[in-house]
PQR file of N, CA, C, O and H, with PARSE charges and radii, in Angstrom:
ATOM      1  N   MET A   1       0.834  -1.164   0.000 -0.4000 1.5000
ATOM      2  CA  MET A   1       0.000   0.000   0.000 -0.0000 2.0000
ATOM      3  C   MET A   1       0.893   1.248   0.000  0.5500 1.7000
ATOM      4  O   MET A   1       1.856   1.321   0.763 -0.5500 1.4000
ATOM      5  N   ASN A   2       0.578   2.217  -0.845 -0.4000 1.5000
ATOM      6  CA  ASN A   2       1.291   3.489  -0.877 -0.0000 2.0000
ATOM      7  C   ASN A   2       0.622   4.463   0.083  0.5500 1.7000
ATOM      8  O   ASN A   2      -0.598   4.456   0.248 -0.5500 1.4000
ATOM      9  H   ASN A   2      -0.204   2.158  -1.465  0.4000 1.0000
ATOM     10  N   ASN A   3       1.421   5.279   0.696 -0.4000 1.5000
ATOM     11  CA  ASN A   3       0.918   6.285   1.628 -0.0000 2.0000
ATOM     12  C   ASN A   3       1.402   7.660   1.227  0.5500 1.7000
ATOM     13  O   ASN A   3       2.461   7.802   0.617 -0.5500 1.4000
ATOM     14  H   ASN A   3       2.412   5.285   0.562  0.4000 1.0000
ATOM     15  N   ILE A   4       0.631   8.662   1.567 -0.4000 1.5000
ATOM     16  CA  ILE A   4       1.025  10.055   1.370 -0.0000 2.0000
ATOM     17  C   ILE A   4       0.971  10.728   2.731  0.5500 1.7000
ATOM     18  O   ILE A   4      -0.044  10.667   3.425 -0.5500 1.4000
ATOM     19  H   ILE A   4      -0.230   8.546   2.062  0.4000 1.0000
ATOM     20  N   HIS A   5       2.070  11.369   3.108 -0.4000 1.5000
ATOM     21  CA  HIS A   5       2.144  12.100   4.367 -0.0000 2.0000
ATOM     22  C   HIS A   5       2.410  13.563   4.030  0.5500 1.7000
ATOM     23  O   HIS A   5       3.327  13.866   3.266 -0.5500 1.4000
ATOM     24  H   HIS A   5       2.895  11.418   2.544  0.4000 1.0000
ATOM     25  N   MET A   6       1.622  14.463   4.590 -0.4000 1.5000
ATOM     26  CA  MET A   6       1.780  15.897   4.320 -0.0000 2.0000
ATOM     27  C   MET A   6       1.915  16.666   5.627  0.5500 1.7000
ATOM     28  O   MET A   6       1.323  16.313   6.647 -0.5500 1.4000
ATOM     29  H   MET A   6       0.878  14.217   5.211  0.4000 1.0000
ATOM     30  N   VAL A   7       2.708  17.722   5.566 -0.4000 1.5000
ATOM     31  CA  VAL A   7       2.831  18.646   6.691 -0.0000 2.0000
ATOM     32  C   VAL A   7       2.262  19.965   6.184  0.5500 1.7000
ATOM     33  O   VAL A   7       2.864  20.623   5.335 -0.5500 1.4000
ATOM     34  H   VAL A   7       3.189  18.009   4.737  0.4000 1.0000
ATOM     35  N   LEU A   8       1.099  20.347   6.710 -0.4000 1.5000
ATOM     36  CA  LEU A   8       0.379  21.511   6.187 -0.0000 2.0000
ATOM     37  C   LEU A   8      -0.064  22.468   7.289  0.5500 1.7000
ATOM     38  O   LEU A   8      -0.488  22.041   8.363 -0.5500 1.4000
ATOM     39  H   LEU A   8       0.610  19.812   7.399  0.4000 1.0000
ATOM     40  N   THR A   9       0.037  23.731   7.019 -0.4000 1.5000
ATOM     41  CA  THR A   9      -0.578  24.812   7.787 -0.0000 2.0000
ATOM     42  C   THR A   9      -0.279  26.115   7.059  0.5500 1.7000
ATOM     43  O   THR A   9       0.708  26.202   6.328 -0.5500 1.4000
ATOM     44  H   THR A   9       0.382  24.078   6.147  0.4000 1.0000
ATOM     45  N   VAL A  10      -1.102  27.109   7.246 -0.4000 1.5000
ATOM     46  CA  VAL A  10      -0.888  28.390   6.560 -0.0000 2.0000
ATOM     47  C   VAL A  10       0.076  29.265   7.342  0.5500 1.7000
ATOM     48  O   VAL A  10       0.723  30.146   6.774 -0.5500 1.4000
ATOM     49  H   VAL A  10      -1.903  27.039   7.839  0.4000 1.0000
ATOM     50  N   LYS A  11       0.171  29.031   8.617 -0.4000 1.5000
ATOM     51  CA  LYS A  11       1.020  29.849   9.481 -0.0000 2.0000
ATOM     52  C   LYS A  11       2.491  29.583   9.185  0.5500 1.7000
ATOM     53  O   LYS A  11       2.911  28.432   9.073 -0.5500 1.4000
ATOM     54  H   LYS A  11      -0.354  28.316   9.078  0.4000 1.0000
ATOM     55  N   GLY A  12       3.254  30.635   9.063 -0.4000 1.5000
ATOM     56  CA  GLY A  12       4.690  30.495   8.839 -0.0000 2.0000
ATOM     57  C   GLY A  12       5.457  30.407  10.148  0.5500 1.7000
ATOM     58  O   GLY A  12       4.997  30.899  11.178 -0.5500 1.4000
ATOM     59  H   GLY A  12       2.912  31.571   9.154  0.4000 1.0000
ATOM     60  N   GLY A  13       6.606  29.790  10.107 -0.4000 1.5000
ATOM     61  CA  GLY A  13       7.485  29.748  11.265 -0.0000 2.0000
ATOM     62  C   GLY A  13       7.072  28.786  12.363  0.5500 1.7000
ATOM     63  O   GLY A  13       7.471  28.961  13.514 -0.5500 1.4000
ATOM     64  H   GLY A  13       6.980  29.390   9.270  0.4000 1.0000
ATOM     65  N   VAL A  14       6.280  27.773  12.034 -0.4000 1.5000
ATOM     66  CA  VAL A  14       5.841  26.817  13.051 -0.0000 2.0000
ATOM     67  C   VAL A  14       6.610  25.501  12.996  0.5500 1.7000
ATOM     68  O   VAL A  14       6.366  24.620  13.821 -0.5500 1.4000
ATOM     69  H   VAL A  14       5.955  27.631  11.099  0.4000 1.0000
ATOM     70  N   GLY A  15       7.526  25.347  12.053 -0.4000 1.5000
ATOM     71  CA  GLY A  15       8.361  24.149  11.997 -0.0000 2.0000
ATOM     72  C   GLY A  15       7.949  23.111  10.977  0.5500 1.7000
ATOM     73  O   GLY A  15       8.294  21.938  11.118 -0.5500 1.4000
ATOM     74  H   GLY A  15       7.724  26.063  11.384  0.4000 1.0000
ATOM     75  N   LYS A  16       7.209  23.522   9.937 -0.4000 1.5000
ATOM     76  CA  LYS A  16       6.786  22.563   8.906 -0.0000 2.0000
ATOM     77  C   LYS A  16       7.978  21.905   8.226  0.5500 1.7000
ATOM     78  O   LYS A  16       8.007  20.684   8.067 -0.5500 1.4000
ATOM     79  H   LYS A  16       6.929  24.475   9.822  0.4000 1.0000
ATOM     80  N   SER A  17       8.952  22.697   7.828 -0.4000 1.5000
ATOM     81  CA  SER A  17      10.125  22.150   7.137 -0.0000 2.0000
ATOM     82  C   SER A  17      10.935  21.255   8.065  0.5500 1.7000
ATOM     83  O   SER A  17      11.479  20.239   7.632 -0.5500 1.4000
ATOM     84  H   SER A  17       8.928  23.689   7.956  0.4000 1.0000
ATOM     85  N   PHE A  18      11.018  21.623   9.328 -0.4000 1.5000
ATOM     86  CA  PHE A  18      11.737  20.813  10.303 -0.0000 2.0000
ATOM     87  C   PHE A  18      11.074  19.446  10.458  0.5500 1.7000
ATOM     88  O   PHE A  18      11.753  18.420  10.414 -0.5500 1.4000
ATOM     89  H   PHE A  18      10.576  22.448   9.681  0.4000 1.0000
ATOM     90  N   ILE A  19       9.767  19.425  10.637 -0.4000 1.5000
ATOM     91  CA  ILE A  19       9.034  18.171  10.796 -0.0000 2.0000
ATOM     92  C   ILE A  19       9.121  17.338   9.515  0.5500 1.7000
ATOM     93  O   ILE A  19       9.284  16.120   9.577 -0.5500 1.4000
ATOM     94  H   ILE A  19       9.215  20.259  10.672  0.4000 1.0000
ATOM     95  N   ALA A  20       9.011  17.994   8.354 -0.4000 1.5000
ATOM     96  CA  ALA A  20       9.115  17.280   7.081 -0.0000 2.0000
ATOM     97  C   ALA A  20      10.503  16.642   6.935  0.5500 1.7000
ATOM     98  O   ALA A  20      10.620  15.528   6.424 -0.5500 1.4000
ATOM     99  H   ALA A  20       8.878  18.984   8.304  0.4000 1.0000
ATOM    100  N   ALA A  21      11.545  17.336   7.379 -0.4000 1.5000
ATOM    101  CA  ALA A  21      12.902  16.789   7.301 -0.0000 2.0000
ATOM    102  C   ALA A  21      13.064  15.577   8.219  0.5500 1.7000
ATOM    103  O   ALA A  21      13.709  14.595   7.850 -0.5500 1.4000
ATOM    104  H   ALA A  21      11.450  18.241   7.794  0.4000 1.0000
ATOM    105  N   ILE A  22      12.484  15.647   9.400 -0.4000 1.5000
ATOM    106  CA  ILE A  22      12.537  14.514  10.332 -0.0000 2.0000
ATOM    107  C   ILE A  22      11.809  13.304   9.733  0.5500 1.7000
ATOM    108  O   ILE A  22      12.314  12.183   9.784 -0.5500 1.4000
ATOM    109  H   ILE A  22      11.960  16.444   9.700  0.4000 1.0000
ATOM    110  N   LEU A  23      10.618  13.540   9.165 -0.4000 1.5000
ATOM    111  CA  LEU A  23       9.859  12.451   8.535 -0.0000 2.0000
ATOM    112  C   LEU A  23      10.613  11.864   7.339  0.5500 1.7000
ATOM    113  O   LEU A  23      10.615  10.649   7.144 -0.5500 1.4000
ATOM    114  H   LEU A  23      10.207  14.451   9.124  0.4000 1.0000
ATOM    115  N   ALA A  24      11.252  12.721   6.542 -0.4000 1.5000
ATOM    116  CA  ALA A  24      12.007  12.257   5.377 -0.0000 2.0000
ATOM    117  C   ALA A  24      13.138  11.330   5.816  0.5500 1.7000
ATOM    118  O   ALA A  24      13.392  10.309   5.175 -0.5500 1.4000
ATOM    119  H   ALA A  24      11.250  13.708   6.700  0.4000 1.0000
ATOM    120  N   GLN A  25      13.812  11.681   6.899 -0.4000 1.5000
ATOM    121  CA  GLN A  25      14.887  10.832   7.399 -0.0000 2.0000
ATOM    122  C   GLN A  25      14.334   9.526   7.964  0.5500 1.7000
ATOM    123  O   GLN A  25      14.965   8.476   7.843 -0.5500 1.4000
ATOM    124  H   GLN A  25      13.607  12.510   7.419  0.4000 1.0000
ATOM    125  N   HIS A  26      13.175   9.591   8.572 -0.4000 1.5000
ATOM    126  CA  HIS A  26      12.552   8.387   9.136 -0.0000 2.0000
ATOM    127  C   HIS A  26      12.148   7.395   8.036  0.5500 1.7000
ATOM    128  O   HIS A  26      12.407   6.198   8.153 -0.5500 1.4000
ATOM    129  H   HIS A  26      12.662  10.444   8.671  0.4000 1.0000
ATOM    130  N   PHE A  27      11.516   7.894   6.977 -0.4000 1.5000
ATOM    131  CA  PHE A  27      11.043   7.008   5.918 -0.0000 2.0000
ATOM    132  C   PHE A  27      12.173   6.551   5.002  0.5500 1.7000
ATOM    133  O   PHE A  27      12.058   5.505   4.364 -0.5500 1.4000
ATOM    134  H   PHE A  27      11.305   8.867   6.882  0.4000 1.0000
ATOM    135  N   GLY A  28      13.258   7.310   4.924 -0.4000 1.5000
ATOM    136  CA  GLY A  28      14.465   6.867   4.239 -0.0000 2.0000
ATOM    137  C   GLY A  28      14.435   6.940   2.721  0.5500 1.7000
ATOM    138  O   GLY A  28      13.582   7.594   2.119 -0.5500 1.4000
ATOM    139  H   GLY A  28      13.352   8.161   5.443  0.4000 1.0000
ATOM    140  N   GLU A  29      15.407   6.237   2.119 -0.4000 1.5000
ATOM    141  CA  GLU A  29      15.560   6.242   0.663 -0.0000 2.0000
ATOM    142  C   GLU A  29      14.335   5.671  -0.028  0.5500 1.7000
ATOM    143  O   GLU A  29      13.623   4.831   0.521 -0.5500 1.4000
ATOM    144  H   GLU A  29      16.099   5.706   2.608  0.4000 1.0000
ATOM    145  N   GLY A  30      14.105   6.145  -1.246 -0.4000 1.5000
ATOM    146  CA  GLY A  30      12.965   5.676  -2.010 -0.0000 2.0000
ATOM    147  C   GLY A  30      11.702   6.483  -1.743  0.5500 1.7000
ATOM    148  O   GLY A  30      10.658   6.224  -2.341 -0.5500 1.4000
ATOM    149  H   GLY A  30      14.684   6.828  -1.693  0.4000 1.0000
ATOM    150  N   THR A  31      11.795   7.455  -0.851 -0.4000 1.5000
ATOM    151  CA  THR A  31      10.655   8.307  -0.530 -0.0000 2.0000
ATOM    152  C   THR A  31      10.715   9.544  -1.413  0.5500 1.7000
ATOM    153  O   THR A  31      11.752  10.202  -1.496 -0.5500 1.4000
ATOM    154  H   THR A  31      12.644   7.665  -0.365  0.4000 1.0000
ATOM    155  N   TYR A  32       9.593   9.866  -2.080 -0.4000 1.5000
ATOM    156  CA  TYR A  32       9.543  11.069  -2.917 -0.0000 2.0000
ATOM    157  C   TYR A  32       9.225  12.255  -2.023  0.5500 1.7000
ATOM    158  O   TYR A  32       8.239  12.243  -1.287 -0.5500 1.4000
ATOM    159  H   TYR A  32       8.750   9.331  -2.013  0.4000 1.0000
ATOM    160  N   LEU A  33      10.067  13.278  -2.093 -0.4000 1.5000
ATOM    161  CA  LEU A  33       9.903  14.463  -1.253 -0.0000 2.0000
ATOM    162  C   LEU A  33       9.625  15.676  -2.123  0.5500 1.7000
ATOM    163  O   LEU A  33      10.342  15.929  -3.091 -0.5500 1.4000
ATOM    164  H   LEU A  33      10.868  13.287  -2.692  0.4000 1.0000
ATOM    165  N   ALA A  34       8.580  16.433  -1.778 -0.4000 1.5000
ATOM    166  CA  ALA A  34       8.205  17.610  -2.563 -0.0000 2.0000
ATOM    167  C   ALA A  34       7.977  18.804  -1.652  0.5500 1.7000
ATOM    168  O   ALA A  34       7.414  18.671  -0.566 -0.5500 1.4000
ATOM    169  H   ALA A  34       7.997  16.228  -0.991  0.4000 1.0000
ATOM    170  N   ASP A  35       8.413  19.957  -2.099 -0.4000 1.5000
ATOM    171  CA  ASP A  35       8.193  21.227  -1.405 -0.0000 2.0000
ATOM    172  C   ASP A  35       7.295  22.064  -2.305  0.5500 1.7000
ATOM    173  O   ASP A  35       7.687  22.405  -3.421 -0.5500 1.4000
ATOM    174  H   ASP A  35       8.871  20.065  -2.981  0.4000 1.0000
ATOM    175  N   THR A  36       6.109  22.397  -1.839 -0.4000 1.5000
ATOM    176  CA  THR A  36       5.146  23.139  -2.666 -0.0000 2.0000
ATOM    177  C   THR A  36       4.952  24.578  -2.194  0.5500 1.7000
ATOM    178  O   THR A  36       4.016  25.245  -2.635 -0.5500 1.4000
ATOM    179  H   THR A  36       5.791  22.120  -0.932  0.4000 1.0000
ATOM    180  N   ASP A  37       5.809  25.063  -1.316 -0.4000 1.5000
ATOM    181  CA  ASP A  37       5.693  26.427  -0.812 -0.0000 2.0000
ATOM    182  C   ASP A  37       6.235  27.402  -1.860  0.5500 1.7000
ATOM    183  O   ASP A  37       7.438  27.405  -2.121 -0.5500 1.4000
ATOM    184  H   ASP A  37       6.569  24.521  -0.957  0.4000 1.0000
ATOM    185  N   PRO A  38       5.370  28.235  -2.471 -0.5600 1.5000
ATOM    186  CA  PRO A  38       5.835  29.133  -3.525  0.2800 2.0000
ATOM    187  C   PRO A  38       6.664  30.312  -3.011  0.5500 1.7000
ATOM    188  O   PRO A  38       7.497  30.847  -3.742 -0.5500 1.4000
ATOM    189  N   GLY A  39       6.442  30.713  -1.774 -0.4000 1.5000
ATOM    190  CA  GLY A  39       7.113  31.904  -1.256 -0.0000 2.0000
ATOM    191  C   GLY A  39       8.408  31.642  -0.527  0.5500 1.7000
ATOM    192  O   GLY A  39       9.315  32.475  -0.563 -0.5500 1.4000
ATOM    193  H   GLY A  39       5.765  30.279  -1.180  0.4000 1.0000
ATOM    194  N   ASN A  40       8.518  30.498   0.138 -0.4000 1.5000
ATOM    195  CA  ASN A  40       9.694  30.200   0.946 -0.0000 2.0000
ATOM    196  C   ASN A  40       9.989  28.695   0.903  0.5500 1.7000
ATOM    197  O   ASN A  40       9.635  27.969   1.832 -0.5500 1.4000
ATOM    198  H   ASN A  40       7.782  29.822   0.168  0.4000 1.0000
ATOM    199  N   PRO A  41      10.627  28.233  -0.157 -0.5600 1.5000
ATOM    200  CA  PRO A  41      10.882  26.793  -0.316  0.2800 2.0000
ATOM    201  C   PRO A  41      12.038  26.274   0.546  0.5500 1.7000
ATOM    202  O   PRO A  41      13.059  25.827   0.023 -0.5500 1.4000
ATOM    203  N   THR A  42      11.869  26.338   1.861 -0.4000 1.5000
ATOM    204  CA  THR A  42      12.922  25.927   2.788 -0.0000 2.0000
ATOM    205  C   THR A  42      13.225  24.440   2.692  0.5500 1.7000
ATOM    206  O   THR A  42      14.390  24.045   2.666 -0.5500 1.4000
ATOM    207  H   THR A  42      11.040  26.701   2.286  0.4000 1.0000
ATOM    208  N   PHE A  43      12.187  23.613   2.639 -0.4000 1.5000
ATOM    209  CA  PHE A  43      12.381  22.157   2.650 -0.0000 2.0000
ATOM    210  C   PHE A  43      13.253  21.689   1.488  0.5500 1.7000
ATOM    211  O   PHE A  43      14.127  20.841   1.671 -0.5500 1.4000
ATOM    212  H   PHE A  43      11.241  23.934   2.660  0.4000 1.0000
ATOM    213  N   SER A  44      13.022  22.234   0.302 -0.4000 1.5000
ATOM    214  CA  SER A  44      13.816  21.814  -0.849 -0.0000 2.0000
ATOM    215  C   SER A  44      15.240  22.369  -0.813  0.5500 1.7000
ATOM    216  O   SER A  44      16.084  21.951  -1.605 -0.5500 1.4000
ATOM    217  H   SER A  44      12.312  22.923   0.154  0.4000 1.0000
ATOM    218  N   SER A  45      15.514  23.300   0.092 -0.4000 1.5000
ATOM    219  CA  SER A  45      16.877  23.835   0.202 -0.0000 2.0000
ATOM    220  C   SER A  45      17.793  22.896   0.989  0.5500 1.7000
ATOM    221  O   SER A  45      19.009  23.088   0.996 -0.5500 1.4000
ATOM    222  H   SER A  45      14.829  23.640   0.736  0.4000 1.0000
ATOM    223  N   TYR A  46      17.223  21.879   1.654 -0.4000 1.5000
ATOM    224  CA  TYR A  46      18.022  20.876   2.340 -0.0000 2.0000
ATOM    225  C   TYR A  46      18.500  19.863   1.292  0.5500 1.7000
ATOM    226  O   TYR A  46      17.854  18.840   1.067 -0.5500 1.4000
ATOM    227  H   TYR A  46      16.235  21.723   1.648  0.4000 1.0000
ATOM    228  N   LYS A  47      19.624  20.156   0.664 -0.4000 1.5000
ATOM    229  CA  LYS A  47      20.102  19.404  -0.501 -0.0000 2.0000
ATOM    230  C   LYS A  47      20.298  17.914  -0.238  0.5500 1.7000
ATOM    231  O   LYS A  47      20.036  17.101  -1.125 -0.5500 1.4000
ATOM    232  H   LYS A  47      20.149  20.987   0.847  0.4000 1.0000
ATOM    233  N   LYS A  48      20.746  17.540   0.944 -0.4000 1.5000
ATOM    234  CA  LYS A  48      21.007  16.121   1.259 -0.0000 2.0000
ATOM    235  C   LYS A  48      19.741  15.279   1.211  0.5500 1.7000
ATOM    236  O   LYS A  48      19.810  14.071   0.982 -0.5500 1.4000
ATOM    237  H   LYS A  48      20.959  18.201   1.664  0.4000 1.0000
ATOM    238  N   LEU A  49      18.578  15.902   1.425 -0.4000 1.5000
ATOM    239  CA  LEU A  49      17.323  15.153   1.389 -0.0000 2.0000
ATOM    240  C   LEU A  49      16.842  14.908  -0.036  0.5500 1.7000
ATOM    241  O   LEU A  49      16.143  13.929  -0.298 -0.5500 1.4000
ATOM    242  H   LEU A  49      18.521  16.883   1.611  0.4000 1.0000
ATOM    243  N   GLY A  50      17.217  15.803  -0.965 -0.4000 1.5000
ATOM    244  CA  GLY A  50      16.836  15.620  -2.359 -0.0000 2.0000
ATOM    245  C   GLY A  50      15.379  15.979  -2.666  0.5500 1.7000
ATOM    246  O   GLY A  50      14.801  15.462  -3.622 -0.5500 1.4000
ATOM    247  H   GLY A  50      17.784  16.599  -0.752  0.4000 1.0000
ATOM    248  N   ALA A  51      14.795  16.848  -1.872 -0.4000 1.5000
ATOM    249  CA  ALA A  51      13.412  17.262  -2.109 -0.0000 2.0000
ATOM    250  C   ALA A  51      13.322  18.118  -3.365  0.5500 1.7000
ATOM    251  O   ALA A  51      14.218  18.915  -3.645 -0.5500 1.4000
ATOM    252  H   ALA A  51      15.264  17.269  -1.096  0.4000 1.0000
ATOM    253  N   LYS A  52      12.248  17.953  -4.115 -0.4000 1.5000
ATOM    254  CA  LYS A  52      12.014  18.728  -5.344 -0.0000 2.0000
ATOM    255  C   LYS A  52      11.070  19.872  -5.039  0.5500 1.7000
ATOM    256  O   LYS A  52      10.090  19.698  -4.316 -0.5500 1.4000
ATOM    257  H   LYS A  52      11.520  17.306  -3.888  0.4000 1.0000
ATOM    258  N   HIS A  53      11.363  21.051  -5.591 -0.4000 1.5000
ATOM    259  CA  HIS A  53      10.464  22.200  -5.442 -0.0000 2.0000
ATOM    260  C   HIS A  53       9.448  22.179  -6.572  0.5500 1.7000
ATOM    261  O   HIS A  53       9.809  22.247  -7.746 -0.5500 1.4000
ATOM    262  H   HIS A  53      12.159  21.192  -6.179  0.4000 1.0000
ATOM    263  N   ILE A  54       8.182  22.083  -6.210 -0.4000 1.5000
ATOM    264  CA  ILE A  54       7.083  22.047  -7.183 -0.0000 2.0000
ATOM    265  C   ILE A  54       6.282  23.329  -7.023  0.5500 1.7000
ATOM    266  O   ILE A  54       5.845  23.668  -5.923 -0.5500 1.4000
ATOM    267  H   ILE A  54       7.888  22.027  -5.255  0.4000 1.0000
ATOM    268  N   MET A  55       6.094  24.037  -8.129 -0.4000 1.5000
ATOM    269  CA  MET A  55       5.330  25.286  -8.048 -0.0000 2.0000
ATOM    270  C   MET A  55       3.916  25.102  -8.514  0.5500 1.7000
ATOM    271  O   MET A  55       3.136  26.055  -8.511 -0.5500 1.4000
ATOM    272  H   MET A  55       6.449  23.762  -9.022  0.4000 1.0000
TER
END
């Protein structure tokens, strides 16, 4: 079974990128990571995780 996990909220500065990075490390290789924040793509700036910025 495939699963989709999202970290969502409109409020900035609450730790969405931090939590997403922790989850990405937990789920490990083979996990597709996407950053959909158009204004501040912090998650995709963590190069070691390999997250893609989607606009």
